[in-house]
Structures are given as structure tokens and as C-alpha cells.
N, C-alpha and C positions, 0 to 999 in steps of 0.2 A: 588152812584150818586143820587139815588132817595131821600135819606135823605137830601143831600145838596140842591137839587132842592126844597125841602119843607122848606128850611131855617134852618134845623137842623144841628148841629155839631156832632151828635151821629155817632158812628161807631160800627159795630157788635163786641160783646165781643170776645176777643182773636184774632181779625183780625190783629191789629197792636200791636206789643210788644214793650217793652222799647229798644229792639235792632233794630227795624225798622228805617232805616236812610232815609233821604230825601235829594234830591238835585234839584237845578233849573239851567238848562243849564250847568250842570256838576259842579256847585258850591254847596258845602255842606251847609245845613241850618245852621250848626254851624258857618261857616265862614260868612254867610249872617248876622247872628245875632251879629257878631263881637267878637266871642269868640273862645276858644280852644275846640276841641272835648274831651279833657281831663277834662274840667271843669264840675263838676257834675250838676250845675245849667243850664249851656248851654245845656248839654245832655238832661236834663229833659224837657226843652222847645222845643228842636229841633227834638226829636225822638218820635216814637210811636204815640199814640193818640194825645198827646199834640202838636207834630210837625204838624200833619194834621190840628188840630184845629187852630193853629197859622196861617197857610197859608190860610185855608178856611175862617177864620174870616176877614183877610185882603181883600180877594176877595169879600166877602159879603159886606164889608164896601165901597169898591171902586165902586161897581156896584149895581144899584138898580134892584131888581128882577133878580139876577144872575141865570143862568141855565146852566147845563153841559149836553151835548148830546154825547153819545158814538157812534162813527162812525164805529169802527172795533176793534177786539181783536183777536190776534193770539194765536195759541196753544203754549205751552212752547217749547223753543228750547232745545238743548242738555244740556245747562247750567241752565235750569229752568227759563229763562227769557221770559216773555210775553210782547208783545208790543200792546198798545192800542192807537188808534187815537181818539181824542175827540174835541169837539167844545165848547167854552165858549161864552155865549150870555148874554147880559144885557144892562143896560142904564148907561153910565158913569155919576157919581155923579157931577163932575165938569163942564162938557160940555153939559149935557142934550142931548147927542147924542147916538145913538145905538153903541154897541160894539159887534163885532163878531170876534173871533180869534180861530184858530186851534192850537192844541198842540199834543204832543206825550208823552205817559207815557211808561217807561221801568220798569216793575215790576219784581224784582228779588226774586224768591221763592226758598227755600231749607228746607228740613226736615219738610214740612207741615206748614211753616210759611212764611209770607211776610217779606223779609229781607231788601229790598231797593226799593225806588220809585224815579225815576229820571224823572223830567218833562223837556221837551225840547219845547221851544216856541220862537217866534220872539222877539228880544230885543226891537223893537219898540212897540210891544203890552205891554210888561212889563213897559215901560216908560209911556205909556198912563194910565195904571192901577195905577202906583205909583203917577202920577200927580193927578189923581182923588182922591186917598187916602189923599193927602195933602190938597186938597181943603176944 
């Protein structure tokens, strides 16, 4: 989060692997990109560090001065899942108005690696970010 708040798209080495999957409101990034999870190009863009950078860059473009604030992080449950609550703040590019939205991350870990990241947030907040990106 500190790197994102500095405007960087860097992630720690080996934190995200090519097997790390992402989803937004339970929709896989592969389906959001309009492809099959079996398509190697779609997998390359939607998973691991590239998947993170794809999503982070979209948010950085939609919001001026985006900032992410961690509000809480649970210990892993029996299945290895941690839940994090966070807040996204910034200025919408299209409306020149403040944007503040809460979201939840479900981080699935197994065998020492981050396997999945599921972001849950309000559809209305996603619509505002998408509109700002199109402006």
C-alpha cells in the first residue's frame, strides 16, 4: 500500500506469482478483460504482478492523488484467508470532486504464497471510477 500511495506500481519480489488470481466483486479479472482463463495472453494480463498493475493503473488514472488506507487486517482463518478492510481516497478526474470509498480484500494464502485476491466494493463506487476513467 505504501508503494501505491507513492504512485509506484512496484510489488515486492515473489509476493505475487503467475498463479495469483484476482477478482472484483467475485468476477475474475479474466472475465472482466473479456477472455477465457485458458487463454495464455489473458492469464498473463490478469494474474500475478501484471494483474495487480492493470488494476492499480486504472485506479491511478481515474483518481488524482489516489491513496489507500488500511483500516483492519485479520489473522488467517483455518483455510488461510485473511480479510482486510481499506479505504480508497482521491479526487475524481472527471468531476473534480473528492472520492472516498471503503472496500474489503479477501487474501487467500497457501504454502507460503498469495494465491488469490478478491476485492469487494460497492457497485456505485465502481461506476464512479469507471466514469472518471472514460472522461
